[in-house]
Every structure is written in structure tokens, then in C-alpha cells.
C-alpha positions in Angstrom: -7.4 18.2 -8.3 -7.0 17.4 -4.6 -4.0 16.0 -2.6 -5.4 13.2 -0.2 -3.3 12.1 3.4 -4.0 9.7 5.9 -4.4 11.0 9.4 -5.1 7.7 11.4 -4.9 4.3 11.4 -6.0 1.5 13.4 -5.9 -2.5 13.9 -6.4 -5.6 15.5 -4.9 -8.7 14.1 -2.8 -11.5 14.8 0.2 -9.6 15.7 -1.7 -7.0 17.8 -4.8 -5.2 19.3 -3.8 -1.8 18.2 -1.2 -0.3 15.8 1.4 0.0 18.4 1.6 -3.9 19.3 1.6 -4.5 15.3 4.1 -1.9 14.3 6.3 -3.3 17.4 5.8 -7.0 15.9 7.0 -5.7 12.5 10.2 -4.3 14.0 11.1 -7.5 15.7 10.3 -9.9 13.2 7.7 -11.7 15.4 5.4 -14.7 13.9 1.8 -14.1 14.7 1.2 -18.2 13.0 0.3 -20.6 15.3 -2.0 -23.5 16.0 -5.6 -23.1 15.1 -8.6 -23.1 17.8 -11.9 -23.3 17.0 -14.7 -26.3 16.8 -13.9 -29.6 14.2 -10.5 -27.9 13.7 -9.1 -31.8 14.1 -11.4 -32.6 11.0 -8.8 -30.3 8.9 -5.7 -31.0 7.1 -4.8 -27.7 7.7 -4.6 -26.6 11.4 -2.4 -23.3 11.3 -3.2 -19.8 11.0 -2.7 -16.0 12.2 -5.5 -16.2 14.6 -6.1 -13.5 17.3 -5.2 -15.1 20.8 -6.9 -13.5 24.0 -9.4 -11.4 22.2 -12.8 -11.8 23.9 -15.5 -10.1 22.2 -17.5 -9.1 25.6 -14.5 -7.3 26.5 -15.5 -4.7 23.8 -19.0 -5.1 22.8 -22.3 -5.0 24.9 -24.5 -8.4 24.1 -26.9 -6.4 21.8 -24.2 -5.2 19.6 -23.3 -9.2 19.3 -26.4 -9.9 18.2 -25.9 -7.9 15.2 -22.1 -7.8 14.7 -19.9 -10.8 13.8 -16.6 -11.3 14.2 -15.3 -9.3 11.0 -17.6 -6.2 11.6 -16.0 -6.1 15.4 -13.0 -6.1 14.1 -13.4 -3.3 11.6 -14.9 -1.1 14.3 -12.2 -2.0 17.2 -9.6 -0.7 14.2 -11.6 2.2 13.0 -12.2 3.5 16.8 -8.3 3.5 17.0 -7.6 5.3 13.5 -10.5 8.0 14.3 -9.2 8.8 17.8 -6.0 9.4 16.5 -6.7 11.6 13.6 -8.7 13.8 15.5 -11.7 14.0 13.0 -14.5 15.5 14.3 -17.7 14.6 12.2 -19.9 18.2 12.7 -23.3 17.9 10.7 -22.3 20.0 8.2 -19.0 17.6 7.8 -21.3 14.4 7.8 -22.3 14.5 4.7 -19.2 14.6 2.3 -17.5 11.7 4.5 -18.1 7.5 4.4 -16.7 4.5 4.7 -15.5 2.4 2.3 -14.4 -1.5 4.0 -13.4 -4.4 1.8 -14.0 -7.6 2.8 -13.9 -11.1 0.5 -16.0 -13.2 2.4 -17.8 -11.2 4.8 -19.8 -13.1 8.1 -18.2 -16.3 7.6 -18.4 -16.6 10.8 -22.1 -16.1 11.5 -22.6 -18.1 8.2 -20.3 -21.2 9.8 -22.4 -21.2 12.9 -26.1 -21.2 11.1 -24.6 -24.0 8.8 -24.1 -26.2 12.1 -27.5 -25.0 13.3 -29.2 -26.5 10.2 -27.6 -29.3 8.7 -25.9 -30.8 11.9 -27.8 -29.9 14.9 -31.1 -30.3 12.5 -32.6 -26.7 13.6 -35.3 -25.6 11.6 -34.6 -21.8 12.3 -31.6 -19.6 12.6 -30.5 -16.3 14.1 -33.1 -13.4 13.3 -30.3 -11.2 12.4 -28.2 -13.3 10.4 -28.9 -11.6 7.2 -27.3 -8.9 8.6 -24.7 -10.2 10.2 -23.3 -12.0 7.3 -23.6 -9.6 4.7 -20.5 -8.1 3.3 -21.5 -4.2 3.3 -22.2 -4.7 7.4 -19.0 -3.4 8.5 -19.2 -0.3 6.3 -22.8 0.2 7.7 -22.1 -0.3 11.0 -19.0 2.3 10.6 -21.0 4.5 8.8 -23.7 4.5 11.6 -21.4 4.7 14.3 -19.5 7.7 13.4 -22.4 9.6 11.4 -20.6 9.2 8.1 -23.4 10.4 5.8 -21.3 10.1 2.4 -20.8 7.2 0.1 -20.6 4.3 2.0 -19.9 0.3 0.7 -18.1 -2.5 0.6 -16.1 -3.7 -2.3 -15.3 -7.9 -2.4 -13.0 -8.9 -4.6 -10.7 -11.7 -3.1 -7.6 -10.1 -1.4 -7.4 -6.8 -3.4 -10.7 -5.8 -1.5 -8.9 -3.6 1.3 -6.8 -1.7 -1.7 -9.9 -1.3 -3.6 -11.4 0.3 -1.0 -8.7 2.8 -0.2 -7.9 3.5 -3.4 -11.7 4.2 -4.6 -11.5 6.5 -1.3 -8.5 8.0 -2.4 -10.4 8.6 -5.3 -13.8 10.3 -4.2 -11.4 12.5 -2.1 -9.2 13.4 -4.7 -12.2 14.5 -7.2 -14.0 16.2 -4.7 -17.0 14.6 -3.5 -15.9 13.7 -0.1 -13.6 15.5 2.5 -12.9 12.7 4.8 -13.3 8.6 4.6 -12.8 6.0 6.2 -11.8 3.1 4.1 -9.6 -0.3 4.9 -10.8 -3.8 5.3 -12.0 -6.4 7.7 -12.0 -10.3 7.4 -12.8 -12.9 10.0 -12.1 -16.3 7.5 -10.7 -18.4 10.4 -13.3 -21.5 11.2 -14.0 -24.7 9.9 -16.4 -23.9 6.6 -13.4 -21.3 5.9 -10.6 -23.3 6.4 -12.0 -26.7 4.6 -12.9 -24.6 1.3 -9.5 -23.3 1.1 -8.0 -27.0 1.6 -10.0 -28.0 -1.6 -7.8 -25.5 -3.2 -4.3 -26.8 -2.4 -2.9 -23.6 -1.7 -2.5 -23.9 1.8 0.4 -24.2 3.7 0.4 -27.3 6.6 3.5 -25.9 8.6 4.7 -22.0 7.3 4.0 -19.2 5.1 7.7 -18.4 3.5 7.3 -16.1 0.7 10.3 -15.7 -2.2 11.9 -18.7 -0.6 12.5 -21.8 -2.6 10.7 -24.1 -0.2 7.7 -22.1 0.2 4.7 -24.4 -0.4 1.5 -22.0 0.5 0.2 -19.4 2.3 -1.2 -19.1 5.8 -4.9 -17.6 6.3 -5.0 -14.8 9.0 -8.1 -12.6 10.5 -8.5 -9.4 11.6 -8.9 -5.5 10.1 -7.0 -2.2 9.4 -8.8 1.2 8.8 -7.4 4.7 8.2 -8.7 8.4 7.8 -8.0 9.3 4.3 -8.7 13.3 4.3 -8.1 16.2 1.9 -4.9 17.7 2.4 -6.2 21.0 3.1 -8.7 20.6 5.4 -6.5 18.0 7.4 -3.9 20.8 7.2 -6.4 23.3 8.6 -7.3 21.4 11.6 -3.7 20.8 12.4 -3.7 17.1 12.1 -0.7 14.8 12.4 -0.3 13.6 8.6 1.1 10.1 8.5 1.7 9.9 4.7 0.3 11.0 1.6 -1.8 8.9 -0.7 0.0 9.6 -3.9 -2.0 7.6 -6.8 -4.2 4.5 -7.2 -4.5 2.1 -10.2 -6.6 -0.9 -10.8 -6.5 -3.1 -13.7 -7.9 -7.3 -14.6 -5.8 -9.9 -15.6 -8.5 -11.5 -18.0 -6.6 -14.3 -18.0 -7.4 -17.2 -15.0 -9.6 -17.1 -12.3 -6.7 -18.4 -10.1 -3.7 -18.0 -11.5 -1.9 -14.5 -11.5 -0.7 -12.5 -14.6 2.8 -11.0 -15.1 1.5 -9.0 -17.5 -1.4 -7.8 -15.4 0.4 -7.2 -12.3 3.1 -5.1 -14.0 0.5 -3.0 -15.7 -1.2 -2.1 -12.0 2.3 -1.1 -11.0 2.9 0.7 -13.7 -0.2 2.7 -13.9 -0.1 3.9 -10.2 3.6 5.1 -10.5 1.9 7.0 -14.1 -1.1 7.9 -11.6 1.2 9.4 -8.7 3.7 10.9 -10.8 6.4 9.0 -9.8 9.1 7.4 -11.6 10.4 4.0 -11.3 13.7 5.3 -9.2 12.0 6.9 -6.5 10.5 4.0 -5.0 12.4 2.4 -2.1 9.8 -0.3 -1.0 7.0 -2.3 -2.1 5.2 -4.2 0.1 4.6 -7.4 -2.1 1.6 -9.5 -2.6 3.8 -12.4 -1.7 1.5 -14.9 -0.7 4.4 -17.7 0.0 3.3 -19.5 -3.2 5.2 -20.7 -6.0 3.0 -19.3 -8.9 2.1 -16.0 -7.1 5.6 -15.0 -5.7 7.4 -15.7 -8.8 5.6 -14.4 -10.8 5.0 -10.8 -8.9 9.0 -10.7 -8.9 9.3 -11.0 -12.7 6.5 -8.2 -13.2 8.3 -6.2 -10.8 11.5 -6.5 -12.9 9.2 -5.5 -15.8 8.3 -1.9 -14.4 11.6 -1.1 -12.6 14.0 -2.8 -14.5 17.8 -2.7 -13.2 16.4 -0.9 -10.3 14.6 -3.6 -8.8 17.6 -4.8 -7.2 18.3 -1.9 -5.3 14.7 -1.3 -3.7 13.3 -3.5 -0.9 10.5 -5.6 -1.6 9.3 -7.8 1.6 5.7 -9.6 2.0 4.9 -9.0 5.8 2.1 -11.9 5.4 5.0 -14.4 6.9 3.9 -12.7 9.9 0.1 -11.5 10.2 -1.0 -13.9 7.4 -3.0 -14.0 4.6 -6.2 -11.7 5.8 -7.8 -12.3 2.4 -9.9 -9.1 2.1 -8.1 -7.4 4.9 -4.6 -8.0 4.0 -3.7 -5.0 2.0 -5.0 -2.3 4.8 -2.9 -4.3 7.3 0.2 -4.4 4.7 -0.3 -0.8 4.4 0.9 -0.3 8.2 4.3 -1.3 7.1 4.3 0.7 4.0 3.8 3.9 6.6 5.9 2.3 9.1 9.1 2.7 6.4 8.1 6.1 5.6 8.0 7.3 9.2 10.2 5.7 11.0 12.7 4.5 8.7 12.0 0.6 9.3 11.3 -1.4 6.8 9.6 -4.7 7.8 11.0 -8.3 6.8 10.1 -11.3 4.9 10.6 -13.8 7.9 10.4 -17.4 7.2 13.2 -17.3 4.6 15.3 -19.9 4.0 16.5 -20.8 0.7 17.5 -18.9 -2.5 15.2 -18.9 -5.5 16.8 -17.6 -8.2 12.8 -16.6 -9.4 12.8 -14.4 -6.3 16.3 -12.9 -6.2 15.1 -9.5 -4.7 16.1 -7.4 -1.8 13.4 -9.1 0.3 14.8 -8.1 3.7 15.1 -11.8 5.0 14.3 -12.6 8.7 15.0 -9.5 10.5 13.7 -5.6 9.9 16.1 -3.0 8.5 17.1 0.5 8.6 16.3 2.5 5.6 15.1 5.9 4.3 11.8 5.3 2.2 10.1 8.1 0.4 7.8 6.8 -1.7 6.3 3.1 -1.5 3.9 0.5 -3.5 1.6 -1.4 -1.8 0.3 -4.4 -4.0 -2.3 -6.6 -4.0 -3.1 -9.2 -6.8 -6.2 -11.2 -6.3 -7.8 -14.4 -7.5 -9.8 -13.5 -10.6 -7.0 -11.3 -12.1 -8.6 -8.4 -9.9 -5.2 -5.9 -8.8 -4.9 -3.0 -7.2 -2.0 -0.9 -6.2 -1.8 2.0 -4.2 1.7 4.6 -4.2 2.2 6.2 -1.4 4.6 9.6 -0.4 6.4 10.3 2.7 5.3 13.9 4.0 
């Protein structure tokens, strides 16, 4: 089996318009959550989110492009452009059939859908934009990345709620490790911050009205965010042969299903996914120095995830860092695992562990080293990135430093 490495990374999110700005925010424990601004926000009871301020689509795309790009697709294109530039990967005619794009998203073109509903039901129009379907389909971002970068290999879009981007990266890893592909663009993109998106989530009563406080005893819900992160995954020997700068190695991946409940997480399912990722990567629990937790800030998720970590890691659970960067960039749903992977790579390359901000009160159910409120220096040679989605859809990535 081939070894798989990451040679490029790109992002746009509430913390920054590129990787450099995002990593600076992680290091500075900067908050990306604030008051939401979009039509009819005053009709919502939840009015905060991790929204990208100052983003103007016209600065990046032509009018013709914007006619077919929903915001989630725009975000994926910008993130992929940065990742490809850093990687230096050239897609030749010979290489193109062995390269693809897998971009996870929970909601796809939700902005387009929201506008179309308004036009039909509120404005009483009898027709919507002719490109509504191509804009809103979940596979749109993957399709456009494939076209832009001439990727003629496997390209598609996993949609598994908040595990979507971990599933995308994990499946790209499998394709390269198994020899079907040489390089892949993989990650996630999401743009759920609109009236219809927040209104639907309000009904679940899992959104916080004031802050995301993972692992803190006074946590009261998650906060939604938007953006994208895309990575270039590549066969290690191919990357080395062309002299690429290798950021990290994807050593293992595991996914499973809770078979338990559509919204309530399962301790057994989460533990099983982490244990399987370790086994796939041929890592012992004691090898892991950092876990970027799913850590949504809801009472059930955080306590169950911490219990699952203790089940897998035993006494070592008390000595490794376990943080949730959702406290800064919000929960990007299908894109969140990809943005969190940036923090994992930062820990292994820069020796800086991103914190869990907003932490205020000790919770005995979450009594792990959550690196509260300030980043920390620390040597990390192997790490996990957890994604435990609604529907019991779990996906865990295991990474090694290079």
C-alpha cells in the first residue's frame, strides 16, 4: 500500500481568508464569532455565527462565474486555489485521469435555495434563476474543482452532516493508498448562514444564543460558521520525486455508524471510530499527543466524546491535549473537519496547539487537558481529528508529523 501525504492546504473562514491568517488566529486565540448580518436576521432568536466579514464575491469572480457559483462553491474554489499553489502540483494530461476532487458538504447550495424560496413564496414569482439546480446541488463544488484544475479521476461529494469533510479526506486517502489515484483535492465547503438555514437549526434547540464554550460546564450549544478548507493529498513517492514540501502524513482513517439515534451521539460509536483509526495507522494510543475533538459545545456531545476518549486512551487521556477549535471558527457543518485539520497540521509542524476558547467552568465529565483559552507550545508527532455527525456518522483521521 502507498503512503499518503499532504502537500498543500487552503482555506477561507471566519478567522481568515487564507491559511496564514487562520493559523495566526489559532495562535492568538482569536474569536471569529459575532453578530450575524443578512436579510431578516431580526426575525431569528439566534443572531450570532462565525460569518466571514468583508467577503465580497465580486472581488474574486466574474459575473458569469457568479451566475453558477453558490457561496459554498466560491469558498471551495478559493481554498483549492491556495492549496494547489502551495503544493506546486502540475496536472499534466498524463496525470489528470489519476487525480480527482472530493468535497464534502452537509447542505450544498443553501444560499441559492434560500433565495429561490424567497422569490417563489415571498415575492410571488413564478420562476427562479435557470441555474438554480446546478448552483444548489451538493456536488457542485467538487464538479467545479474538477473542471478548473482538469481533474479527470474520481470526483464527487460526500454529504454526511458534520462528518462530510472528514469522509471526503478519508476517501481520498483510500484512493491514493490503494493505488487508484496519485493525487486528490479533498476537504469541505459550507455556507449555511442565511435566514432559512438558521431558522431550521433553531427548531432543534442546539444553538447557543451567546457563545460556543466546548467542555465548559456552562456550555449551552453550538454556533454555526461558514467557509471551506481544501487539501492536496498525494502519493508520497510522487511528492518526493517532484521535491514537494510535505506538510504531514495521513496515516490512517476509520469510519463507522452508531446505529443508535438520529441526533444523540454514541459513546461506543465514537470510541470504535477512534480505535479503528489508530489500528489503521498502526499507532498505539500513547503515540497520540493531540486530538482535535468534535467538541460542538452541546452538553451531550462534549461529555460523551470525553468518555469515549477515556475508553480508548485509558490513563494517557489525562496527559494529551484535547481541544475544540469550533470555539473560534464555529461549526462549519460539512466543512468543519477540514478547517480543524489545519490546527492538527499546525500542532505537528509548528509545535503550537490551538486552544479551546470560551472555557469558563470545570466540568468533571470533561476533565481532560482542553488547553483553555490560550494556545500552547508542545511537541506533537501524531494526532487524531474527530468528526461525529448527526445520524451516528463517525469519521476519524490519524496523522503523523514528517
